[in-house]
PAZAPA-4460 file (N, C-alpha, C; in steps of 0.05 Angstrom, whole numbers, plus 32768, in hexadecimal, padded with zeros to 4 digits):
% residues 338
    n_x    n_y    n_z   ca_x   ca_y   ca_z    c_x    c_y    c_z   seq   type   mol
   800F   7FE8   7FFF   8002   7FFF   8001   8013   801A   8001     1      M     A
   800C   802B   7FF0   801C   8046   7FF1   8017   8050   800A     2      K     A
   802E   805E   8017   802C   8066   8032   802A   808C   8030     3      R     A
   8023   808F   8042   801E   80AB   8049   8024   80B2   8067     4      A     A
   8038   80C9   806A   803B   80D7   8081   803E   80F2   8084     5      M     A
   803C   80FD   8095   802D   8114   80A2   8035   812E   8093     6      I     A
   8027   814A   8094   8016   814F   809C   8007   8169   8095     7      F     A
   8001   817F   80A6   7FF9   8193   809C   800B   81A9   8090     8      S     A
   8003   81B7   8082   8015   81CA   8071   8022   81C1   8058     9      S     A
   801D   81AA   804F   8024   8198   8038   8029   81A4   801B    10      L     A
   8012   81BC   801B   8013   81CB   8003   8030   81E0   8003    11      A     A
   8036   81E0   8018   8051   81F7   801C   806B   81E4   800C    12      L     A
   8068   81C4   8012   8080   81B6   8004   8086   81C1   7FE7    13      I     A
   8070   81C8   7FD7   8076   81C8   7FBE   8086   81E3   7FBA    14      C     A
   8080   81F2   7FCB   808F   8211   7FC7   80AD   8209   7FD2    15      L     A
   80B2   81F5   7FE0   80D1   81F4   7FE7   80DC   81DF   7FD5    16      T     A
   80CE   81D1   7FC2   80DB   81BE   7FAD   80D6   81C0   7F96    17      S     A
   80CE   81DD   7F90   80CD   81E7   7F70   80BA   81DA   7F60    18      S     A
   80A4   81CC   7F68   808F   81C1   7F5D   8072   81CE   7F58    19      C     A
   8077   81E6   7F5F   8061   81F7   7F5E   8056   81FF   7F42    20      W     A
   8065   81F7   7F2E   805D   81FB   7F0F   804C   81E9   7EFE    21      W     A
   804A   81D1   7F0A   803D   81BB   7F00   8021   81B9   7F08    22      F     A
   800E   81AC   7EF7   7FF3   81A5   7F00   7FF6   818F   7F0F    23      N     A
   7FF7   818C   7F2B   7FF4   816E   7F38   7FE4   8160   7F31    24      P     A
   7FEB   8145   7F2F   7FD2   8130   7F2A   7FC2   812A   7F45    25      K     A
   7FD1   8129   7F5B   7FCC   8124   7F76   7FCB   813F   7F89    26      Y     A
   7FB7   814C   7F87   7FBD   8169   7F97   7FC2   8161   7FB3    27      K     A
   7FAE   814F   7FC1   7FAB   8145   7FDA   7FB7   812C   7FE3    28      E     A
   7FC0   812A   7FF6   7FCD   810E   8000   7FB3   8101   800B    29      G     A
   7FB5   80E6   8012   7FA5   80D7   801D   7FB4   80C1   8032    30      Y     A
   7FAB   80C2   8048   7FBB   80B2   8062   7FAC   8094   805C    31      F     A
   7FB9   807F   8062   7FB0   8065   8061   7F9D   8064   8071    32      P     A
   7F89   8053   806C   7F72   8049   8075   7F7B   8034   808C    33      D     A
   7F8F   8023   8085   7F9E   800E   8095   7FAC   801E   80A9    34      E     A
   7FAA   8011   80C2   7FC0   8018   80D8   7FDC   8013   80CC    35      V     A
   7FEB   8026   80CF   8009   8021   80C4   801C   8024   80DB    36      T     A
   8030   8011   80DF   8048   8015   80F1   8059   8029   80E6    37      N     A
   805F   803A   80FE   8071   8054   80F8   808D   8046   80FC    38      F     A
   8095   8036   80E7   80AF   8022   80EE   80C7   8033   80F1    39      E     A
   80CA   804A   80E6   80E3   805B   80E8   80E6   8064   8103    40      A     A
   80D5   8063   8116   80D9   806A   8132   80D6   8059   814B    41      L     A
   80CC   8041   8140   80C8   802D   8157   80DD   8019   8155    42      N     A
   80E0   8011   8175   80F7   8000   817B   80E6   7FE2   8186    43      T     A
   80F9   7FD4   8191   80EF   7FBC   819D   80E8   7FBF   81BB    44      S     A
   80E9   7FDB   81C5   80DC   7FE2   81DD   80C2   7FF1   81DF    45      F     A
   80BB   8000   81F1   809F   8007   81EF   80A4   8027   81E8    46      N     A
   8098   802E   81D1   8096   8049   81C5   8078   8051   81C3    47      D     A
   8072   8067   81D6   8057   8070   81D2   8056   808C   81E0    48      Y     A
   8038   8093   81DE   8037   80B1   81ED   8043   80C8   81DA    49      N     A
   8037   80CE   81BD   8041   80DB   81AD   803C   80F4   81AC    50      M     A
   804B   810B   81A2   8040   8122   819E   8052   812E   817D    51      D     A
   8043   813F   8174   804C   814A   815B   8051   8167   815A    52      I     A
   8061   816F   814C   8064   818A   8146   806D   818C   8127    53      R     A
   8060   819B   811C   8060   819E   80FA   806C   81BB   80F2    54      I     A
   8086   81B5   80DE   808A   81CB   80D5   8095   81CA   80B1    55      L     A
   8080   81D1   80A5   8080   81D1   808B   8086   81AF   8085    56      F     A
   809C   81AB   8075   809C   818C   806B   80AA   8179   8086    57      H     A
   80AD   8184   809F   80BE   8179   80AE   80AB   8176   80C9    58      E     A
   80AD   8162   80D1   809E   815A   80EC   80B4   8153   8105    59      M     A
   80AC   8160   8115   80C0   8158   8132   80AD   814A   8142    60      D     A
   80B6   812F   814B   80A2   811C   8159   80AE   811C   8174    61      I     A
   809B   8116   818B   80A7   8110   81A6   8096   80FD   81AE    62      L     A
   80A1   80E6   81BC   8096   80D8   81C9   80A4   80C5   81E2    63      F     A
   8095   80B6   81F1   80A3   80A8   8207   80AB   808E   81FE    64      S     A
   80C1   8083   820C   80CC   806A   8205   80E1   8060   8219    65      S     A
   80DD   8049   821D   80EF   803B   8234   8108   8031   8226    66      D     A
   810E   803B   820D   8124   802A   81FB   8141   8030   820A    67      R     A
   8142   8048   821C   815D   8049   8228   815F   803C   8248    68      N     A
   814A   802A   8249   814B   801F   8265   8163   800A   8269    69      S     A
   816C   8002   8282   817D   7FEF   8283   8177   7FD7   8296    70      K     A
   8171   7FD6   82AA   8163   7FC1   82B9   8148   7FC4   82BA    71      E     A
   813D   7FDA   82C2   811D   7FDA   82C8   8114   7FF1   82B1    72      T     A
   80FA   7FEB   82AB   80EF   7FFE   8294   80EF   801B   82A1    73      P     A
   80FB   802A   828F   80FD   8049   8296   80F5   8059   827B    74      H     A
   80E4   806C   8282   80DA   807C   8268   80E7   8097   8267    75      Y     A
   80EE   809E   824F   80FA   80B7   8246   80EA   80C0   8231    76      D     A
   80E9   80DB   822A   80DD   80E6   8217   80F3   80E4   8200    77      L     A
   80EC   80DF   81E5   80FC   80D7   81CC   80F3   80EE   81B9    78      V     A
   8108   80FA   81AB   80FD   810B   8195   810D   8105   817E    79      G     A
   80FD   8109   8166   810D   8103   814D   80FF   8114   8139    80      S     A
   810E   811A   8125   8102   812B   8109   80F9   8119   80F5    81      K     A
   80E5   811A   80E3   80DA   810D   80D6   80D6   8120   80B9    82      V     A
   80E8   8118   80A8   80E6   8127   8087   80D1   8118   8076    83      I     A
   80BF   8125   806F   80AD   8118   8060   80A6   812A   8044    84      F     A
   809B   811E   8030   8095   8129   8015   8079   811D   8008    85      S     A
   8070   812C   7FF9   805F   811D   7FE7   805D   8126   7FCD    86      W     A
   805D   810D   7FBC   805E   8110   7F9C   8047   8116   7F99    87      D     A
   8041   8130   7F89   8027   8139   7F82   8022   8127   7F61    88      H     A
   8037   8121   7F55   8034   8114   7F3F   8029   80F6   7F43    89      Q     A
   803B   80EA   7F53   8038   80D0   7F56   8024   80C3   7F70    90      E     A
   801D   80D5   7F7F   800B   80D1   7F98   8019   80C2   7FAD    91      G     A
   8037   80C6   7FAD   8045   80B0   7FC2   804D   80C4   7FD3    92      I     A
   804E   80B8   7FED   8056   80CB   8003   806C   80B9   8012    93      F     A
   8084   80C8   8017   809F   80B8   8022   80A2   80CB   8038    94      T     A
   80A8   80BA   804A   80B6   80C8   8065   80D4   80B9   8074    95      E     A
   80E0   80C4   807E   80F6   80BC   808C   80FF   80C8   80A6    96      S     A
   810C   80BB   80B4   810A   80C5   80D4   812E   80C7   80D6    97      A     A
   8135   80E2   80E5   8149   80E7   80ED   814D   80E6   810A    98      N     A
   815A   80D5   8113   8160   80CC   8132   8175   80DE   813C    99      N     A
   8184   80ED   8124   819E   80FB   8131   8198   8111   813F   100      G     A
   81A8   8129   813D   81A3   813F   814D   818D   814F   813F   101      E     A
   817A   8157   814F   8167   8166   8146   815A   817A   8160   102      S     A
   8149   818B   815B   8142   8198   8171   812E   818D   817C   103      Q     A
   811A   8175   8174   810D   8167   8183   8119   8153   818F   104      A     A
   8130   814A   8187   8143   8135   8199   814B   8144   81B6   105      K     A
   8156   815F   81B0   8167   816F   81C5   8151   8175   81D9   106      N     A
   813D   817D   81D1   8123   8182   81DF   811B   816C   81F2   107      L     A
   8118   8155   81EB   810E   813F   81F2   8125   8137   820D   108      A     A
   813E   8136   8204   8154   812C   8215   8159   8144   822A   109      E     A
   814B   815E   8225   814F   8171   823D   8141   816A   824F   110      S     A
   812D   8157   8251   811C   8151   8264   8125   8138   8273   111      T     A
   8135   8125   826B   8139   810E   8277   8146   8110   829A   112      H     A
   813C   8100   82A1   8142   80FD   82C3   8140   80DC   82CA   113      S     A
   8149   80D9   82DF   8148   80BD   82EB   812A   80B5   82EF   114      V     A
   8111   80C6   82ED   80F4   80BD   82EC   80EC   80B9   82D0   115      F     A
   80D5   80B2   82D2   80C8   80AE   82BA   80B6   80CA   82AD   116      N     A
   80BC   80D0   8291   80AB   80E1   8286   8098   80D8   826E   117      E     A
   8082   80DF   8274   8072   80D5   825C   805F   80EC   8252   118      R     A
   804A   80E3   823F   803A   80FA   8230   8041   810E   8228   119      G     A
   8054   8117   821A   8057   812F   8211   8046   8140   8200   120      P     A
   8045   8159   8206   802E   816D   81F4   803B   8188   81F4   121      Y     A
   8040   818F   81D9   804C   81A9   81D1   8037   81C0   81C8   122      T     A
   803B   81D4   81CD   802E   81EF   81C9   803B   8206   81C9   123      F     A
   8030   821C   81BC   803C   8236   81BA   8029   824B   81C3   124      G     A
   802F   825E   81DA   8020   8272   81DE   8026   8286   81C4   125      E     A
   8012   8293   81B9   8013   82A3   81A2   8028   82B8   81AD   126      P     A
   8039   82BD   8199   8051   82D8   8197   8063   82CF   81B6   127      E     A
   8064   82B9   81BA   8078   82B5   81D4   8082   829B   81CD   128      K     A
   8088   828D   81EB   809A   8278   81EA   808A   825C   81E3   129      R     A
   8094   8246   81D9   8084   822E   81D6   808D   821D   81F2   130      S     A
   807D   820B   81F5   8080   81FC   820F   8077   81DA   8209   131      Y     A
   8089   81C8   8214   8084   81AE   821A   807B   81A4   8231   132      L     A
   8060   8199   8232   8057   8190   8245   805C   8170   824C   133      L     A
   8060   8169   8260   8060   814B   8268   805B   8143   8283   134      F     A
   805D   8129   8289   8057   811F   82A6   806F   8112   82AE   135      S     A
   807A   8115   82C8   808C   8106   82D5   8089   80FF   82EF   136      R     A
   8091   80E5   82F7   8088   80D8   830F   8098   80DC   8329   137      D     A
   80A8   80F2   8327   80C0   80F2   833D   80B4   80F8   8358   138      E     A
   8099   80FF   8357   8090   80FF   837B   807C   80E5   837C   139      Q     A
   8080   80D2   836D   806E   80B5   836A   805B   80B3   8355   140      G     A
   8048   80CB   835C   8030   80CC   8347   8038   80E0   8333   141      D     A
   8031   80E2   8314   8038   80F1   8302   802F   8109   8307   142      F     A
   8041   811B   82FF   8037   813A   8306   8042   814A   82EB   143      T     A
   8030   815D   82E2   8038   816B   82C8   804F   817C   82CA   144      I     A
   8061   8179   82B7   8078   8190   82B5   807A   819D   829B   145      H     A
   8088   81AF   82A0   808B   81C3   8286   80A8   81CD   827C   146      S     A
   80AD   81CF   8266   80C4   81D4   825E   80C2   81E8   8245   147      K     A
   80CC   8203   824E   80C7   821A   8239   80DF   8217   8224   148      A     A
   80DC   821B   820B   80EF   8219   81F7   80EC   8229   81E3   149      F     A
   8102   8234   81D6   8103   8248   81C1   8113   823C   81A9   150      Q     A
   8111   8240   8192   811D   823B   817B   812C   8250   816C   151      I     A
   8142   8248   815B   8148   825D   8149   8136   8269   8136   152      P     A
   811B   825C   812F   810B   826F   8124   80FF   8287   812C   153      Y     A
   80FF   8289   8147   80F3   829F   8158   8108   82AF   8170   154      N     A
   811C   82A3   816D   812C   82B3   817D   814B   82BA   816B   155      V     A
   8154   82D3   8176   8171   82D9   8164   818A   82C5   816F   156      S     A
   8188   82AD   8168   819C   829C   816C   8196   8282   8158   157      T     A
   81B0   8276   8156   81AD   825B   8146   81AE   8247   8154   158      T     A
   81AC   8249   8171   81AB   822F   818A   818B   8233   8193   159      Q     A
   8183   821A   819A   816C   8214   81A1   816F   821E   81C7   160      E     A
   8158   8228   81D0   815D   822F   81EA   8146   8220   81FE   161      I     A
   8154   820F   8210   813E   81FE   821E   813F   820A   8235   162      F     A
   8128   8211   8240   8127   8225   8260   8123   820F   8276   163      E     A
   8121   8219   828F   811F   8207   82A5   8102   81FD   82A7   164      G     A
   80FE   81E5   82B4   80E6   81D7   82B4   80D2   81E2   82D1   165      E     A
   80BD   81E1   82CE   80A5   81E5   82E2   809A   81CC   82E3   166      E     A
   8088   81C8   82FD   8076   81B6   82FE   805B   81BE   8307   167      S     A
   8041   81B3   8305   802C   81BC   830F   801A   81A5   8318   168      F     A
   800C   81AF   832B   7FF8   8196   833B   7FDF   81AA   832F   169      R     A
   7FCD   819D   8319   7FB7   81A9   830F   7F9E   81A6   8321   170      I     A
   7F94   818E   8326   7F7D   8189   8333   7F7E   8180   8350   171      L     A
   7F97   8171   835B   7F97   8166   8375   7FB0   8164   8379   172      S     A
   7FB7   8165   8392   7FD6   815A   839D   7FDA   813D   8398   173      E     A
   7FCB   8130   8397   7FCD   810F   8396   7FC1   8108   8378   174      T     A
   7FD3   80EF   836F   7FC5   80E3   835B   7FD4   80EA   833F   175      G     A
   7FD6   80DF   832E   7FDE   80E0   8315   7FD4   80F6   8301   176      N     A
   7FDF   8109   82F8   7FD6   8117   82E5   7FE1   811D   82CD   177      E     A
   7FDB   8113   82B4   7FEB   8110   829D   7FD7   811A   8283   178      M     A
   7FE3   811A   8269   7FDB   811D   8258   7FCD   813B   8252   179      Y     A
   7FD7   8155   8256   7FC7   8169   8251   7FC2   8172   8231   180      P     A
   7FB0   817D   822E   7FAA   8188   8216   7F96   81A0   8216   181      S     A
   7F99   81AF   81FD   7F88   81CA   8203   7F78   81C8   81E6   182      F     A
   7F59   81DB   81ED   7F4C   81DD   81D8   7F3F   81FE   81E0   183      Y     A
   7F34   8202   81C6   7F1F   821B   81C9   7F14   821B   81AD   184      G     A
   7F03   8232   81AA   7EF2   8234   8192   7F06   823B   817D   185      E     A
   7F1E   8245   8183   7F2D   8253   816A   7F49   8247   8170   186      N     A
   7F4E   823A   8182   7F6C   8231   8189   7F70   8218   8179   187      F     A
   7F88   821D   816D   7F95   8208   815E   7FB3   81FE   8165   188      E     A
   7FBA   81E8   816C   7FD3   81DB   8178   7FDF   81DA   815B   189      K     A
   7FF3   81EE   8154   7FFD   81EF   8138   801E   81E0   813D   190      V     A
   8030   81ED   8135   8048   81E8   8138   8056   81FA   8152   191      N     A
   8073   81F3   8150   8082   8204   8168   8089   821B   8163   192      Y     A
   807C   8229   814B   807B   8245   814C   8066   8252   815B   193      L     A
   8054   8241   8165   803D   824E   8179   8023   8248   8170   194      G     A
   8015   8246   8182   7FFA   823F   817D   7FE8   8252   8173   195      S     A
   7FD3   824E   8163   7FBF   8262   815B   7FA9   826A   8172   196      R     A
   7FA7   8282   817C   7F91   828B   818D   7F96   8279   81A7   197      N     A
   7F86   8287   81BA   7F89   8280   81DA   7F79   825F   81DF   198      K     A
   7F84   8252   81EB   7F73   823B   81F4   7F60   8246   8208   199      A     A
   7F49   823C   820B   7F34   8238   8221   7F32   822B   8233   200      E     A
   7F36   8213   8229   7F35   81FA   8242   7F50   81E9   8241   201      K     A
   7F53   81DC   8257   7F68   81CA   825B   7F5A   81B1   8262   202      L     A
   7F6C   819B   8253   7F59   8180   8254   7F76   816A   825F   203      I     A
   7F71   8160   826D   7F83   814D   8279   7F74   8134   828A   204      L     A
   7F85   811E   828C   7F79   8105   829C   7F8B   8101   82B4   205      S     A
   7F7B   80FA   82CB   7F81   80F9   82E9   7F6F   80DD   82F1   206      S     A
   7F7C   80D3   8304   7F73   80B6   8315   7F6F   80C5   832D   207      D     A
   7F6A   80DD   8330   7F69   80E3   8352   7F4F   80D6   835D   208      Q     A
   7F3A   80CA   8351   7F24   80BD   8357   7F2B   80A1   8357   209      D     A
   7F3E   8096   8351   7F40   8074   834E   7F4B   8071   8330   210      G     A
   7F39   8070   8322   7F39   8067   8306   7F41   8088   82F5   211      N     A
   7F4E   8086   82DD   7F51   809D   82CF   7F3A   80A8   82C5   212      F     A
   7F38   80BE   82C4   7F20   80D3   82B7   7F2C   80EB   82AA   213      D     A
   7F1C   80F1   8298   7F25   810A   8284   7F17   8123   8298   214      I     A
   7F23   8139   8297   7F1E   8150   82A7   7F20   8164   8296   215      Y     A
   7F15   8175   8295   7F11   8193   828D   7F11   81AD   829C   216      E     A
   7F28   81BC   8296   7F26   81D1   82AC   7F27   81EF   829A   217      V     A
   7F1B   8201   82A5   7F17   8217   8294   7F2C   822E   8294   218      E     A
   7F3A   8235   827E   7F4D   824B   8282   7F41   8265   8280   219      I     A
   7F45   8273   8299   7F37   8290   8298   7F3B   829F   8283   220      P     A
   7F2E   82B5   827E   7F37   82C7   8263   7F43   82DC   8273   221      E     A
   7F5A   82E9   8260   7F71   82F5   8268   7F87   82ED   8276   222      G     A
   7F8C   82D3   8272   7FA3   82CF   8283   7FAD   82AF   8270   223      I     A
   7FC7   82B5   8271   7FD9   829F   825B   7FDC   8285   8269   224      E     A
   7FD7   8274   8254   7FD8   8256   825F   7FEA   8250   8277   225      I     A
   8006   8258   8270   801A   8254   8283   8012   825F   829D   226      M     A
   800F   8279   829E   8009   8285   82B7   7FF3   827C   82C3   227      D     A
   7FE1   826E   82B7   7FC9   8261   82C9   7FD7   824B   82D4   228      F     A
   7FE4   8238   82C5   7FEE   8221   82CD   8001   8223   82E6   229      L     A
   8011   8239   82EA   802C   823E   82F8   801E   824C   8312   230      R     A
   8005   8254   8314   7FFA   8267   832D   8000   8259   8345   231      N     A
   7FFE   823B   8346   8003   8236   835E   7FEA   8225   836A   232      G     A
   7FD1   822F   8362   7FB9   822C   836A   7FAB   820C   835F   233      E     A
   7FA1   8200   8367   7F95   81E5   8362   7F7E   81F3   834E   234      L     A
   7F73   81E4   8338   7F60   81EE   832A   7F4C   81E0   8330   235      K     A
   7F32   81E6   8327   7F16   81D9   832A   7F15   81CB   830B   236      T     A
   7F12   81AC   830B   7F0E   81A0   82F4   7EF4   818F   82F5   237      G     A
   7EE9   8193   82DC   7ED2   8180   82D6   7ED5   816B   82CA   238      I     A
   7ECC   8152   82D2   7EC9   8138   82C7   7EB9   8139   82AD   239      K     A
   7EC3   8138   8295   7EB0   8139   827E   7E9C   811F   8284   240      L     A
   7E88   8125   8276   7E6F   8110   8277   7E7A   80F8   8268   241      P     A
   7E89   80F6   8255   7E93   80E1   8240   7EA2   80CE   8250   242      L     A
   7EAB   80D1   826A   7EBB   80C0   8279   7EA9   80A9   8281   243      N     A
   7EAE   8093   8284   7EA6   8076   828F   7EB1   806F   82AA   244      S     A
   7EA5   8059   82B1   7EAF   804D   82CD   7EC6   803D   82C8   245      S     A
   7ED5   8040   82AF   7EEB   8034   82AF   7F00   8049   82A8   246      S     A
   7F1B   8044   829D   7F2E   8055   8299   7F27   8062   8281   247      N     A
   7F2A   8080   8284   7F2C   808E   826A   7F40   80A5   826B   248      D     A
   7F52   80A3   8256   7F6D   80A7   825D   7F79   80B7   8245   249      H     A
   7F8F   80C2   8246   7FA0   80CE   822D   7F8C   80E0   821D   250      A     A
   7F81   80F2   8223   7F72   8100   8212   7F83   8118   81FF   251      P     A
   7F75   811D   81E8   7F81   8130   81D6   7F6F   8139   81C9   252      F     A
   7F76   8159   81C2   7F5B   8165   81B6   7F6A   8177   819F   253      V     A
   7F61   8173   8187   7F67   8180   816F   7F4B   818F   8165   254      S     A
   7F48   81A8   8161   7F33   81B4   8159   7F1C   81AE   816B   255      K     A
   7F09   81A6   8162   7EEE   819C   8175   7EEF   817E   8179   256      S     A
   7F02   8172   8175   7F01   814E   817A   7F11   814F   818E   257      R     A
   7F0A   813D   81A0   7F17   812C   81B7   7F1A   810F   81B2   258      L     A
   7F35   8108   81B4   7F35   80EA   81B4   7F43   80E5   81D1   259      V     A
   7F43   80C7   81D1   7F4A   80BF   81EB   7F49   80A0   81EC   260      F     A
   7F5D   8092   8201   7F5A   8078   8204   7F49   8070   821E   261      A     A
   7F3B   8057   8216   7F2B   804F   822F   7F25   802C   822E   262      S     A
   7F29   8023   8245   7F22   800C   824D   7F09   8004   824F   263      D     A
   7EF6   8011   8249   7ED8   8011   8253   7ED1   7FF5   8240   264      R     A
   7EB3   7FED   8251   7EAF   7FD6   8243   7EA1   7FD9   8227   265      T     A
   7E9E   7FC8   8218   7E93   7FCE   8202   7EA6   7FD4   81E6   266      G     A
   7EBF   7FD0   81EF   7ED7   7FD5   81D8   7EDB   7FBB   81CF   267      G     A
   7EF8   7FB6   81CA   7F02   7FA0   81B8   7F16   7F94   81C7   268      Y     A
   7F1C   7F9F   81DE   7F2E   7F97   81F3   7F43   7FA7   81F7   269      G     A
   7F4B   7FA6   8213   7F64   7FBA   821E   7F57   7FD5   821A   270      G     A
   7F6C   7FE8   8213   7F65   8005   820F   7F5D   8009   81EE   271      Y     A
   7F42   8013   81ED   7F3B   801A   81CF   7F41   8038   81CB   272      D     A
   7F3C   8042   81B5   7F41   8060   81AB   7F21   8065   81A8   273      L     A
   7F1D   807D   81B1   7EFF   808C   81AE   7F04   80A7   81A4   274      Y     A
   7EEB   80B2   819D   7EEB   80CA   8195   7ED2   80D9   819D   275      Y     A
   7ED6   80F5   81A4   7EBD   8105   81AB   7EBB   8123   819E   276      S     A
   7EA6   812B   8199   7EA7   8145   818A   7E9C   815B   819A   277      D     A
   7EA4   8170   819B   7E9A   8186   81A6   7E8D   8197   8193   278      F     A
   7E6D   81A1   819F   7E5A   81B0   818E   7E5B   81CA   8194   279      D     A
   7E6C   81D1   81A7   7E6D   81EE   81B1   7E5E   81F6   81CB   280      G     A
   7E52   81DA   81D2   7E48   81DB   81EF   7E50   81C7   8201   281      S     A
   7E50   81A8   81ED   7E54   8190   8201   7E60   817A   81E8   282      K     A
   7E6F   816B   81F8   7E78   8154   81EA   7E64   813F   81E2   283      W     A
   7E6C   8134   81CC   7E56   811D   81C3   7E61   8104   81CE   284      S     A
   7E4E   80F4   81CB   7E4E   80D9   81D8   7E67   80C7   81CC   285      Q     A
   7E7A   80BC   81DC   7E97   80B4   81CE   7E8A   809D   81BD   286      P     A
   7E9B   809C   81A3   7E9A   8089   8192   7EAF   807C   818C   287      Q     A
   7EB2   8064   818C   7ECD   804E   8189   7ED2   804F   816D   288      N     A
   7EF0   804F   816B   7EFA   8055   8150   7EF2   8038   8141   289      F     A
   7EED   8027   814A   7EE5   800C   8138   7EFC   7FF8   8137   290      G     A
   7EF5   7FE0   812D   7F09   7FCE   8131   7F1F   7FCE   8117   291      P     A
   7F1C   7FE4   8104   7F32   7FE5   80EF   7F46   7FF0   8101   292      E     A
   7F48   8001   8114   7F57   8010   8125   7F62   8002   8141   293      I     A
   7F48   7FF8   8152   7F4F   7FEE   816B   7F4E   7FCD   8165   294      N     A
   7F5B   7FC0   817B   7F65   7FA7   817B   7F5E   7F97   8198   295      T     A
   7F60   7F82   819C   7F60   7F74   81B8   7F70   7F7E   81CA   296      E     A
   7F89   7F8A   81BB   7F9B   7F99   81C9   7F9D   7FAF   81D5   297      F     A
   7FB3   7FC1   81E1   7FAC   7FDC   81E4   7FB1   7FEF   81CD   298      D     A
   7F9F   7FFF   81CE   7FA7   8018   81B7   7FA3   8033   81D0   299      E     A
   7FBB   803E   81CA   7FBB   805A   81DE   7FC5   806F   81D7   300      F     A
   7FC3   8087   81E0   7FCC   80A0   81E2   7FC8   80A9   81BC   301      R     A
   7FAE   80AC   81B8   7FAB   80B5   819A   7FB2   80D4   819A   302      P     A
   7FB8   80DC   818A   7FBF   80F8   817F   7FB2   80FD   8160   303      I     A
   7FAB   8115   815C   7F99   8112   8141   7FA3   812D   8132   304      I     A
   7FA3   8133   811A   7FAB   814A   8109   7F96   814F   80F2   305      D     A
   7F8B   8163   80F1   7F76   8168   80DA   7F84   8164   80C1   306      P     A
   7F9D   8166   80BD   7FA6   816B   80A3   7F9F   8173   808A   307      A     A
   7F9B   818B   808A   7F89   819C   8073   7F8E   8193   8057   308      P     A
   7FAC   818C   804F   7FB0   8187   8034   7FB1   816C   8033   309      Y     A
   7FA0   815B   8043   7F99   8140   8039   7F79   8139   8036   310      F     A
   7F6F   8129   8027   7F57   8121   8027   7F4D   8114   803D   311      E     A
   7F5D   810A   804F   7F50   8103   806A   7F68   810E   8080   312      N     A
   7F5D   810A   809B   7F6F   8110   80B1   7F80   80F7   80BB   313      S     A
   7F90   8100   80CE   7FA2   80E7   80D3   7F9F   80E6   80F4   314      V     A
   7FA2   80D0   8100   7FA4   80C8   8118   7FBE   80B8   8122   315      M     A
   7FCD   80C1   8132   7FE5   80B2   813C   7FDB   80A3   8159   316      L     A
   7FE8   808D   815D   7FE4   807C   8178   7FF5   806E   817D   317      F     A
   7FF9   805E   8195   800B   804A   819E   7FF7   802C   819F   318      S     A
   8003   8018   819A   7FF6   7FFE   81A1   800C   7FE6   81A6   319      S     A
   8005   7FD9   81B5   8016   7FBE   81BA   800C   7FA6   81AF   320      N     A
   7FFB   7FA9   8195   7FEF   7F96   8185   800C   7F8B   8178   321      R     A
   8000   7F69   8174   8019   7F60   8162   8020   7F6C   814B   322      P     A
   803C   7F66   8143   8041   7F6A   8128   8053   7F82   8129   323      G     A
   8058   7F8B   813F   8065   7FA7   8142   8084   7F9B   8148   324      G     A
   8096   7FB1   8151   80B5   7FAD   8151   80B2   7FA0   8170   325      K     A
   809E   7F9F   8182   80A0   7F9D   819E   8097   7FB1   81B1   326      G     A
   808B   7FA2   81C7   8078   7FB8   81DA   8065   7FC9   81D0   327      G     A
   8061   7FE2   81D2   8053   7FFA   81C5   8061   8004   81AF   328      F     A
   8057   8004   8197   805F   8010   817E   804E   802B   817B   329      D     A
   8059   8037   8168   804B   8052   815F   803B   804D   8142   330      L     A
   8024   8054   8145   8017   804C   812A   8006   8062   811D   331      Y     A
   8000   8065   8106   7FF1   807F   80F7   7FDC   8070   80E8   332      F     A
   7FC5   8080   80E4   7FB1   8072   80D1   7FA3   808E   80CA   333      V     A
   7F97   808D   80B4   7F84   809F   80A7   7F6A   809D   80B2   334      G     A
   7F57   80B8   80B9   7F40   80B4   80C6   7F35   80C8   80B8   335      I     A
   7F12   80C8   80B5   7F08   80DF   80A9   7F0B   80F8   80AF   336      P     A
   7F05   8107   80A4   7F09   812A   80A9   7EFF   812F   80C0   337      K     A
   7F03   8141   80CC   7EF6   814B   80E8   7EF7   8165   80E8   338      F     A
***
């Protein structure tokens, strides 16, 4: 099957490769309908919990992996650069991973510690710094941490700048707090040059009441996201009605669609992937992505991108299904436009 790989802003590739002058046979790409292993990034260890940051024809990808473990499993953040291109005449998409020096690799390594780091999420405050959020278990429970960073594109230097870390308890002093994600009517998580418009809500998962549930926290008007997180006060979180009596975990929001993993009854086994759409006032009843994506094994940490220059959108996730390189592997699949 002809493969495709990622993502938005692909129309700009032609401008950077001198192909603007011909009449393209394949104006838009198409992601495969079959779940595809991201072989260039996976190892025989556990590779999961992805985040992506897109810039023209390059994609920086961050994920958690225990590939650096010695005697006992230990999770670090790993960063890699993926170079991709779309052949408008042949309709073929190619990609390659560069695991050498890159801004993503350096950013990931700046978070390494003797503890476990999971669940990366990057965003930028408009006209300000960019931030990497992740969770670390240095206090026993996972707590959300942040790392501010700047890159040569928006500072007068040729070197990356990775600033000091901060940590935040969001909902409670106890329990695991993981997988922060933002959304709003006009908010867009784009690339590391900054997000578009201010986020209105914070989504995260916490097991403060036993099982993992997905919570929503309102961000007050007139305050920046990071100022809100770092003010030292516990926030009022609302459990979303889409939660079940089982574990609802690893949420991610793009535009008005929320995707998450759940081991609720009625699925195909283990954790399955679900989605819910926001209509301006409430989230819809969660829908299972179906047997074409979910299996009797675990599917976890879905992230989605609308991919405006493709005929369909794309979802990336992790799974420990057979046929991979070992443990959890990273996968991608085309999904209907949202």
